[in-house]
Phi, psi and omega in degrees: 000129178258120183247109180287125185282331171301315176294322182295333181290339174299329184255328177225137181283104186245011193299328183270003184253122177297149176307317182297320178292321176297320183297320184291320177298315178295319175303308182297339174276357180110001173244119190285126167265119187284318187209163167237123181238145177254142181304313175207160171295154185291130177237157179237158170059039178245122195230169171283126171238153182251127177283115183267331175214148179216112174234160179290144185291123186299338174247020178212131180283338180259004183249145176245140175255117181247153172246124188231124180280121182245013175105298185258000181191164168250135186243145175266119187231135170263128182235138183259358184293132191288339183253019177291140184203157180298145170094348177291148171252127189225167181270120182250125173271112179277155177316127181093355179285149175246122179260165187301146190087011179061042180263111186266137180264122177231163171299141176206170170249130180245112186051042181085357188244126186291137175237120183254072178118198184206136175268120193263146172266170178288327173302321179289337177274354168113003182285147172292142185302323182296332183261010182265135180304149178300320188290349179235016179294332183250023183202195180277159181270130183249133187277152171301163181294340188272359179278154187274125178295136182098347183288139171304139186274348185303312180291318177305322185256003178056040174290348175265017180282142167244144189245127178257133178256120189266136172258091188274140168278160183307326181283348184260045177297337184289348175273005170278019178213158184294319180300317178299314169304314176306310179300322182291312183288325177298320178293324181290315184272351184054058186232151181298165183238126180253095185269152184289155181258147179250050178277123181231134175272111184265146174287162177294329185293136180267133179300339181285346174277344180264335186204144175235151177244130172229128176251109181288326181240095184288339173289325178275342183215076184292341173222131171222124180237136183235129180243147186233123185241113176262180178052033176291133169249122186281141185187183175288140174286164178307148184306308177306319181290317175305319178299319184299305186304314178300324175294324175277009175086022176236136183276124179302145181232291174212176186291331179288307179302316176307312183289322175297317179294328182292319181289321172311310187282328178288313187265336196067018176251111178304132170241171173212125180256128176258146174276116181301325181284341173262005186296325177114331180193180182255017179234141171245130180238127181250117180212173174288148175286151172273150183303132181072009178290142189246148175210139174271120180268171180311325179282008173084006178257147180272118189256130174262133188249177176224174186289350176283343188263153186252129184241137175266120185236168172259023181107329184239299187235156182285136175244355174195148175267118196302128178077352185246298185203148177283169172281153177289332192282332188253016186292151173287124182239177183304330181260014175297131178234346176223129185252129167265113189255117184264136173225122193209156177242113179248150179305123184300317182294325180297309178301319181295313174307316182295324181296310181295328183278331186259337188075011174275125174228129181227174174302311184305309191289318179309317181286319173298323180295314187278344178110121177251163180288113179298334177282349181263353187302296183298323183298317182296322173300313181296320179299316179300317181297320184294325180284326179289318174303320180284313186252359178235003181060030179288156174245114187275116176293153191293124174081172177241129173275122187217161166240115193233111174224037178272129177269129184251026179297120175272139174290149182233130182230129177268139187234116179260126184296323187287324173302314173305312186282336176287325175289317189272341181072040181238174174235046180293130181282170178293322182285336169287329175293314178307314186291326176288324175295322180290324172305323185277346184059050173257126179283144178198162174239146195238132176224100180062250180261002186257132179236125180262106191264134178262109184284125182289157183293342178295339191247071178293349185271358183248122182218336186233172185297319176299335170296319184283332179293326176291323178299312174310305184297318175294320178283328174292335171115112177302327187282354182262347176285130185305140173296328181261149181289134169284112183299338181281349187280279185230163176298143177293139178292157178205170187275150170283170175299322175293324182290322176299317177301314175308309181295332177292311185297317184297315176309309185295314186299314184296321184289329178287348176114000177263150182262142176282142180234138168240116183251170175300151175274356183249146177218178187263169182301333181289334194241353188296328181259020187256148170054037175271131185306152185296323176295323176297303185303321181290343179276352181054059182286157174252125182288150185264118176264148175278146185279342192213067187286153176286337174197169180294334189271356178221057181264334192241142170296134193286149169253357180205141181279346191293318185304316173298322175292319175300324175300314180298320172301308177305316177300320174295316180297323178293348179248034183063020177261086185286328180254109187225136173223111188242156174215151177215137181252092188213184185255146164247166187236109189249128182217141181253002184276137169291313172251104194301121169239356167217176181290135176300152182285127182262118188243135184271126181230156167248122184230160178207158181218129183225138173209163176091211180278136172263320180226132176212124172241083188304322178300324180267357183058046175248149181201138174227116175280154177291133168217187190301321184283336168295316183296314182304310184302323173298315179297318181297316178293329174291315180291332172296321171305318181275345186063038180246118182279128181231156175230160181242131185236129178298134179210173181240120176234153182298151182065003176241162183297126184298338184245000183227060182210143179214149174273153174253123179240151175223119179057046175063028176240124180292132174231014183156191184200160169211166187152184172272134171302151181296130185303334179287322180288324174301317179298320181298332174260017182058032175252136172269223185298107184237138180237149187224162171216156184209127184226139175287108179279344179295322177289317177309311180298323188288320192265350193282138176247124192265357179291132185292136178233164175210161174238138183286146176297121183299138180268345183250151186289151174260169178231130183249137183227131172254141173214144182239119178257136177266126180210172184298150185305324190277354179283131184277126181299328180292328175293328172289323174305310172306317180300316179300312182295323180290319185283326186284339184300148359272356189285325177281113181270343181201147178225127178229132169283125180237352178204138167233126192230130171225149173136228187297150175072005175242143175302161179291140182083005185252160171211163183239116173252124184254135185234143172254130177245137182243126175255149181194137174239117175302347186253340179203176175274124175294153173264161178293330178300321184296314187291316181296321184295312180307310184299320175298330175300311185290327181290316177297320183291323172294321180295314183292310187282336185244000182053049189244168178217157179280137178281131187275000000 
């Protein structure tokens, strides 16, 4: 929304407030001012002049020799504008004048003839091309005949105007009008508000004799009002109106169109003017369009409509697409003498659908989409009639022909002063709250500390106490609210246990050397069924497709975080980052429905992808590349950190290397997997040896106990024993480790595998696994006999159960 301060000053006295100061106050009240722009750079000594004579330059075909009266003297000026003519009133830069760009006007000779000054175009006065009327875009600007010769042009053309650009949030549709902005600024500055009156002198002839209105779908159009204005004379709109429209980014066209645009911006109510004689009948019928029905809009394009569109018709054919754009056949033209003026309330969703289907977006549709003030619909029509009567010579027929099923019920919100202060942590008095409500022009009744507020229809964004709380806070001043929490107000916010756990896991992963990544929740058809964890695949999910995807690569809601993680890893490696370790804590979307009738189940996962060097010490000539055991070690450390006992079970999964993959289990339940991606898939992503993991965080959050625990530091020494068992190649080292822990308890405190050997000096089909056993008793020193007895029990059990023997 572009807000002209000169225009705004008609409703609120802001003459003593600098644009920058006003912009800051408005921003602090909750509406962001994106920018401040000035209509033109300051110019000096530019006045209105009257062209007394205009003849062709004797030495140039395209130059004119003019005699111009500037009030206190007559200047001879040579002008090259094609539209210069005798009798015109024009902008004249007198000798010594300074134009925008520090362009100084001096006396000069052009083709041997003296020229004392310059007749200026709007461009030369600093106006932007987009705001200049078409009829003077290639020449000089001609003032209306009633301006005074010698008067400075700055005030006439509003060259001293400043324009604020508002970045409005969708809920503040009330500020899509100058009156809405005026209410806001008056409240901020605590100034009186001057609203226009909609008084119209109507003729005796009744508008109902000239037109009838029928609305077939009253839900989509609860109000339609038709005004008839006769004896209209098409011409330029007043100079002040043109200036305001140009400041708002709208190019002036003619008095009728300009007035409808002016009221649109002033009231926030879209209007449409039809040429009554070209309308095609004396009846207005508002109905749904027929499927494949066509209408040619004002931009000259033939539009094909659907039954979702609302159409204004003359009873037979469409004359306007409701709330979006008028039709070409009934457009106001230079010979128009009778105007049929529409003021209506159209359903926001219907207008939005029409905009999406046709690609048309206008100032009118924007306001209908966001919501208009139901109380201003008819008033805006009367305001336009008033201006058409005054500036187009129109005769307004008696009454408005309307179909009115519009509910004007105002919302009521109760505001308790104690509750306000409790929420805000403030000590705003009852009198201050009453003052704020008065500034906002909200009607209310007061009972002690409770205000029963009647919300005006212009503020469709207010319906509950929290909305009123925001209004009080922003007018009171956000910068006056204490920076620290009042402990008597509300309970201080805190993280949930799940949020704390997420942060704990993120800190661990980053401490372990992985970088967090946030990837798309959408993936392509080629990847949607890849790298899915076994427990998810057992669920037999159906991937969820978007009905309107932004691309084929982002059509499906993901069932695994890994496809997009691997793409990120590949992207980095393609840019010379060979060693990359990424992780992501994000959601997958699981559904068993073939045709989605409810939201898919959202499940939190922790996934990672690693490739390249894990450790490198060039000076010591040491290097460790990422392998299966690096990833397994990271996960083991994570689960130890969380004190969650898990186990790893060798498995073979699709899309994974057949010999380097394991399931992650908790309480004999699969909660994820880790391993190397299949080399053929890695090749397709330009990845070499790459390892991944994927963990169900829903289970981890469920079983995690966040109570802090500790263990006393042992006072007595520990005893370490190493033993290597020779066993069959297909026996799992982890199974033997679990057996040692069970037999050795409680004296054996830890069992670690530190070596695996196959090859020479071992029988075929055998392997050697070396274990380190740590014995300790926290209450006393162990004897050699106790350790030896326990060790022999372990040895006997392993030899019997696994047919193993100790390697000598």
